[in-house]
Every structure is written in C-alpha cells, then in structure tokens.
C-alpha positions, -999 to +999 in steps of 0.1 A: +496-575-593+475-575-627+449-552-612+475-526-600+472-505-629+436-507-634+435-496-599+459-468-602+438-454-634+407-458-612+419-437-585+431-412-607+398-408-624+379-408-588+403-382-576+397-359-608+362-367-603+360-356-568+376-324-576+362-318-611+323-321-605+321-300-574+342-273-592+319-272-622+286-273-602+300-246-581+310-226-611+273-232-627+256-221-599+277-188-596+268-179-633+231-184-623+233-159-594+251-136-616+225-142-641+200-137-616+217-104-605+217-089-638+184-096-647+169-082-614+190-051-622+181-051-656+141-052-646+143-029-619+160-002-639+134-007-667+107-003-642+121+029-627+123+045-659+088+034-672+075+047-636+090+078-638+095+086-673+129+099-668+165+083-670+185+101-650+224+098-644+218+087-607+194+057-616+216+047-644+249+047-623+231+027-598+223+003-624+257+000-637+269-006-602+242-034-596+254-051-626+290-051-615+283-063-579+281-097-595+315-098-600+313-099-639+315-068-662+289-060-688+283-043-716+250-022-718+229-016-750+202+007-743+178+021-770+151+046-767+124+051-791+109+084-788+078+090-804+074+122-828+040+132-830+049+159-854+055+136-883+021+126-888+000+160-880-007+188-903-007+221-888-036+244-902-065+261-882-076+226-871-048+199-861-054+167-881-035+138-886-022+129-921+000+093-913+018+075-890+035+084-860+075+082-863+097+069-840+134+078-838+159+059-817+186+072-795+215+045-783+236+040-753+266+066-765+240+093-769+222+084-736+258+084-718+264+118-733+230+135-726+235+122-686+271+133-683+273+170-673+302+176-702+290+194-734+258+206-720+243+176-707+210+180-690+219+147-663+187+134-669+164+123-702+128+132-703+104+110-718+069+112-729+041+086-731+043+060-755+078+062-759+101+028-756+128+016-739+149-016-744+177-025-724+202-055-730+232-062-706+257-088-719+287-101-699+320-094-712+343-112-687+346-152-691+336-171-658+348-204-653+317-221-660+316-203-693+346-213-705+338-252-696+305-246-714+322-229-745+345-260-750+312-281-751+295-257-773+322-250-797+325-291-802+288-291-808+287-260-832+262-238-808+266-204-800+288-192-770+275-190-734+273-158-721+250-141-693+226-120-709+199-098-695+168-078-711+140-059-703+120-036-720+086-015-719+061+011-730+064+044-708+028+051-698+037+085-680+049+118-689+084+123-674+078+163-676+049+164-655+064+140-624 
C-alpha cells in the first residue's frame, strides 16, 4: 500500500516518456529533412544561376516551389552584386584603369520586380562574369521541434532555432552570350 503513490507516479512518467520522446525525435527528424530540402533547393538554384549567368522568373518560381515542398514557409533574401567596370576606367583614346572596380547591389524586392512582367519587367536578369550572388532562405513557420528547442534555448539565453539555408557564388559566364 505504501508503494502505490510511487507506482502511480512511475506509471505516469513512463507513459509520458513513451509518447513524448518519440514525438520529439520524429519532429526533429522532420526538421532535418526540411533543412536538407532547403539547402539542396538553395544550392541548386544558385548553381543554375552560376552556370547560365541568368536569373529567370521560371527558375526563381521553381526554387520557391521546392522550398515550400517541405511544408514550411520561407523568407528568401537574394543579393546580387553587379560589377561596374566603368567606375574604374578613364575613357580617352586609350582605355586605362584608374582605380578599383565597384560593385552595386540589387536585392530581393528589386529582383522580383524585374522578374515580374509588370512595370516593364524582362522576365529575366542577365548577369555577367564576376557578378556575385548571395541567397539565404529562413523558415517563417514554426515547427514542433523548433517550439520545443526554443523553450530550451530561451532558458539558456541562446539564439532561437530556425531552418536556414545559404548559398553564394561568383558568376563565371556572361549570361548575355549563353
């Protein structure tokens, strides 16, 4: 009779652990799969842009669809640094360099505007050799695993756990000639 409360507590703890541990492991595995999908989609998008030297509306939409296929929603940040060689050249009879080449950046909203056919969009952005692209995808939806981990991270005082995929590269091909 004395062991009855201890036995009941033990049974409750065992039942909770029987359901909680597999739930946490399964949700963590789902996050790992979502991370892998996001990283692969981001890397293949950047590789395609590097290979062709062109960002098209079609490959950008395909990239967004691949990201969303994991069941999460993502915020995509793209920065394209475009090399402006004119800033370093002095135009006379003989062309000579007078300084460093300069880069100017265009960002996600500008890229989306150029890719859309509204307001004179060209449905593609042609890049040239030595331009640089950076792509980052962060999930905006909270998964079960993230919710559980974020409780622990808040107590510990660390940054929150989110799914992030990044890729970058330098264009090696002139998109206008491909």
